[in-house]
C-alpha positions in Angstrom: -94.7 35.7 44.5 -93.4 35.6 41.0 -89.8 36.9 40.8 -88.7 38.8 37.7 -86.6 37.0 35.1 -82.9 37.2 36.0 -81.9 39.5 33.1 -84.7 41.9 34.0 -83.8 41.9 37.7 -80.1 42.5 36.9 -81.0 45.4 34.6 -83.3 47.0 37.2 -80.6 46.6 40.0 -77.9 48.0 37.7 -80.0 51.1 37.0 -80.8 51.6 40.7 -77.1 51.3 41.6 -76.1 53.7 38.7 -78.7 56.3 39.7 -78.4 56.2 43.5 -75.3 54.4 44.7 -72.5 55.4 42.3 -70.9 58.7 43.4 -67.9 60.5 41.9 -65.5 62.5 44.1 -62.6 61.8 46.4 -63.1 58.9 48.8 -61.1 56.8 51.2 -62.3 53.2 51.1 -62.5 50.8 54.1 -59.4 49.2 52.6 -57.5 52.5 53.1 -57.2 53.0 49.3 -58.4 56.3 47.8 -60.8 56.4 44.9 -62.4 58.9 42.5 -65.7 57.1 42.9 -67.7 55.3 45.6 -70.3 52.6 45.3 -72.6 52.5 48.4 -74.6 49.4 47.9 -76.5 49.9 51.2 -78.3 52.8 49.6 -79.9 50.3 47.4 -80.1 47.1 49.6 -81.9 49.1 52.3 -84.8 49.9 49.9 -87.6 47.5 49.3 -87.0 47.1 45.6 -83.2 46.9 45.9 -83.3 44.4 48.7 -85.8 42.3 46.7 -83.8 42.4 43.5 -80.4 41.7 45.2 -81.9 38.7 47.1 -83.6 37.4 43.9 -80.4 37.4 42.0 -78.3 35.9 44.8 -80.8 33.1 45.3 -80.7 32.5 41.5 -76.9 32.4 41.7 -76.8 29.8 44.4 -79.5 27.8 42.6 -79.8 24.3 44.0 -76.4 24.3 45.7 -76.3 22.3 48.9 -75.9 25.1 51.4 -77.4 25.6 54.8 -77.0 29.4 55.1 -76.1 32.7 53.6 -74.4 35.5 55.5 -71.6 37.9 55.6 -69.7 40.7 57.3 -71.6 43.4 59.0 -72.6 46.0 57.8 -72.7 45.4 54.0 -74.3 42.0 54.3 -76.9 42.9 56.9 -79.8 44.1 54.5 -78.9 41.5 51.9 -79.2 38.5 54.3 -82.5 39.8 55.7 -83.9 40.0 52.2 -82.5 36.5 51.3 -84.1 35.0 54.5 -87.5 36.3 53.6 -87.4 35.6 49.9 -86.0 32.1 50.4 -88.9 31.3 52.8 -91.4 32.7 50.3 -89.9 30.5 47.6 -90.2 27.4 49.7 -86.5 26.9 50.2 -85.8 28.6 53.5 -82.2 29.3 54.2 -80.7 30.4 57.5 -78.9 33.6 57.5 -76.1 35.1 59.7 -73.9 38.1 60.3 -70.3 38.1 61.2 -69.1 40.8 63.5 -65.6 42.2 63.4 -65.2 41.0 67.0 -67.2 39.1 69.5 -69.5 41.2 71.7 -68.2 41.7 75.2 -71.7 41.3 76.7 -74.7 39.0 76.4 -73.9 35.8 74.5 -70.5 37.2 73.3 -71.0 35.9 69.8 -69.1 36.9 66.7 -71.5 35.0 64.4 -75.0 36.3 64.9 -78.1 34.4 63.8 -79.5 30.9 64.1 -76.9 28.3 65.3 -75.0 26.7 62.4 -73.8 23.1 62.9 -70.2 22.3 62.4 -69.6 21.3 58.8 -72.5 23.4 57.6 -71.8 24.7 54.1 -72.5 28.5 53.7 -72.1 31.2 51.1 -70.8 34.7 52.1 -72.3 37.9 50.6 -71.5 41.6 50.7 -72.5 44.7 48.8 -69.1 45.7 47.4 -65.6 44.1 47.2 -62.4 46.0 46.8 -59.6 44.0 48.4 -62.0 41.4 49.8 -60.6 41.8 53.4 -64.0 41.9 55.1 -65.0 38.6 53.4 -61.6 37.0 54.2 -62.0 38.0 57.9 -65.5 36.6 57.9 -64.3 33.3 56.4 -61.6 33.1 59.1 -64.2 33.4 61.8 -66.4 30.7 60.2 -63.3 28.4 59.7 -62.6 28.6 63.5 -66.3 27.6 64.1 -65.9 24.6 61.8 -68.3 26.0 59.2 -67.4 25.4 55.5 -67.3 28.3 53.1 -65.8 28.4 49.7 -67.8 31.0 47.8 -68.5 34.7 48.2 -71.1 36.7 46.2 -71.0 40.5 46.0 -73.2 42.9 44.2 -70.2 44.9 42.8 -66.6 43.8 42.4 -64.4 46.9 42.1 -61.8 44.7 40.5 -59.0 45.9 42.7 -57.7 42.6 43.9 -60.6 41.0 45.8 -60.8 38.0 43.5 -57.1 37.1 43.8 -57.1 37.7 47.5 -60.1 35.6 48.1 -58.7 32.8 45.9 -55.6 32.7 48.1 -57.9 32.4 51.1 -59.8 29.5 49.5 -62.9 31.5 48.4 -64.3 31.8 44.9 -65.6 35.3 44.2 -68.8 35.8 42.1 -70.2 39.2 41.4 -73.5 40.4 40.0 -71.7 43.3 38.4 -68.1 44.5 37.8 -67.3 48.2 38.4 -66.6 48.5 34.6 -70.4 48.5 34.1 -70.6 51.8 36.0 -67.5 53.7 34.8 
């Protein structure tokens, strides 16, 4: 399957986000902050085109980095990592994917990290749809750190530019984003 050029993929994804995921009004964010706008990335990443475009761009962003997996905090990362898994396989560079729960399940295998087993010292990249303060990504990193998994980068579709980059840097994570919120305001 031929993926669109990066510039074209980004423009298509930006338009989808602008048309479908960007809402104006009064909202309370997961960080507890209030906002006059909301970006619901899942509206796009749960569509075939949006999932494909996001995964294409993210795979391009990680390029040939030596990583073993891509994952992130549930729920924002869920559709992204599913698309990344499929597309990485189709491109001949299959990557494992995983989801980090807020807390371990109390039944079954009682895991907090869901997906194929990751060896200690595996190098991974975190993804999420939107970052405000970056707290969900920081919490996911802490879970991975306890499991001995190395993570030093996070990629989000949209950085709201409300402190996530600085907070993640303090936690030892570099934040890369496909878009900044300024592109939608």
